[in-house]
C-alpha positions in Angstrom: 14.0 -69.7 1.6 12.9 -68.3 -1.5 9.7 -66.9 0.2 11.2 -65.6 3.0 14.0 -63.6 0.8 10.7 -62.5 -1.5 9.1 -61.3 1.7 12.2 -59.6 2.7 12.8 -58.0 -0.8 9.0 -56.4 -0.5 9.5 -55.4 2.9 12.9 -53.6 2.0 11.0 -52.3 -1.3 8.2 -51.1 1.0 10.4 -49.3 3.0 12.4 -47.4 0.3 8.9 -46.3 -1.2 7.9 -45.2 2.4 10.9 -43.0 3.1 10.8 -41.4 -0.8 7.4 -40.7 -0.6 8.1 -39.3 3.2 10.9 -36.7 1.7 8.5 -36.0 -1.2 5.6 -35.3 1.3 7.9 -33.1 3.3 9.7 -31.1 0.6 5.8 -30.2 -0.6 4.9 -29.0 2.9 8.2 -26.9 3.3 7.2 -25.2 0.2 3.6 -24.7 0.9 5.0 -23.3 4.7 7.0 -20.7 2.6 4.1 -19.8 0.4 1.9 -19.5 3.7 4.8 -17.3 5.2 4.7 -15.1 2.5 1.1 -14.8 2.0 1.2 -14.1 5.7 3.7 -10.9 5.0 1.9 -9.8 2.1 -1.6 -10.0 4.3 0.0 -7.6 7.1 1.6 -5.2 4.4 -2.0 -4.8 2.5 -3.5 -4.4 6.2 -0.9 -1.8 6.9 -1.4 0.3 3.9 -5.1 0.1 4.2 -4.9 1.2 8.0 -2.7 4.2 6.4 -4.6 5.2 3.7 -8.1 5.1 5.1 -6.8 7.6 8.2 -9.7 8.7 9.7 -9.7 12.3 10.4 -8.1 13.2 6.9 -11.0 15.9 6.5 -9.9 17.6 9.8 -6.3 17.3 8.9 -7.2 19.0 5.4 -9.6 21.8 7.0 -6.6 22.8 9.0 -4.1 22.7 6.5 -6.2 25.0 4.3 -7.1 27.4 7.1 -3.4 28.9 6.8 -4.3 29.9 3.1 -6.1 33.4 3.1 -9.7 33.1 2.0 -9.1 35.3 -1.0 -6.7 33.4 -2.5 -8.9 30.3 -2.4 -11.1 30.0 -5.8 -12.4 26.2 -5.3 -11.7 24.1 -2.0 -13.9 21.3 -2.3 -13.4 18.2 0.9 -15.5 15.6 0.2 -15.5 11.8 2.0 -12.6 10.6 0.3 -11.2 13.1 -2.0 -10.2 17.0 -1.9 -10.7 19.2 -5.1 -8.5 22.1 -5.0 -7.9 25.4 -6.5 -6.1 28.4 -5.3 -4.6 31.4 -6.7 -1.9 34.1 -6.3 0.4 31.8 -4.2 3.6 33.0 -3.5 6.5 30.6 -3.8 6.8 29.7 0.2 3.3 29.3 0.2 3.3 26.6 -2.6 6.3 25.2 -1.6 4.8 24.8 1.8 1.1 23.1 0.8 2.6 20.7 -1.6 5.4 19.6 1.2 2.4 19.4 3.7 0.3 17.3 1.1 3.1 15.2 0.3 3.6 14.1 4.1 -0.4 13.0 4.0 -1.0 9.7 2.8 -3.0 10.9 -0.2 -3.0 10.0 -4.0 -2.6 13.0 -6.4 -5.3 12.1 -9.1 -4.6 15.4 -11.0 -1.8 18.1 -10.1 -1.3 21.4 -12.1 1.2 24.2 -11.0 0.8 27.3 -13.4 3.3 30.0 -12.6 2.2 33.6 -13.4 4.2 36.0 -13.2 5.9 36.1 -9.3 2.7 34.4 -8.1 1.6 30.5 -8.6 -1.7 29.0 -9.4 -2.3 25.2 -7.9 -5.1 23.4 -8.8 -5.2 19.7 -7.4 -7.5 16.5 -6.9 -6.4 14.0 -4.2 -7.7 10.9 -2.9 -7.2 9.1 0.0 
């Protein structure tokens, strides 16, 4: 009888250990599953931002925007592959408001933005990248 009891005790101990191991593994699995879900969300956000910030046709949009500015007011307008360098003189308040509103809508990062008021006109100097 003692041998049967020992076998039953070992089997019961093995069963309890197996159940505890199963719950531990399930907890680790669900934790890793949540981490993977969060990583997937981050990757999707990064991909969406990359698509937004690497917009093709940004140069064309900027050219169209600055076509509206009279050539006499443009001191420097250099649109390169991923950045634009701007210096505009004698802008009215409506013109500078229009330009800054349109630039703010575009997915560009202002590296430098300097606005100086001289009398009734403004001088806009900006360096933007995308």
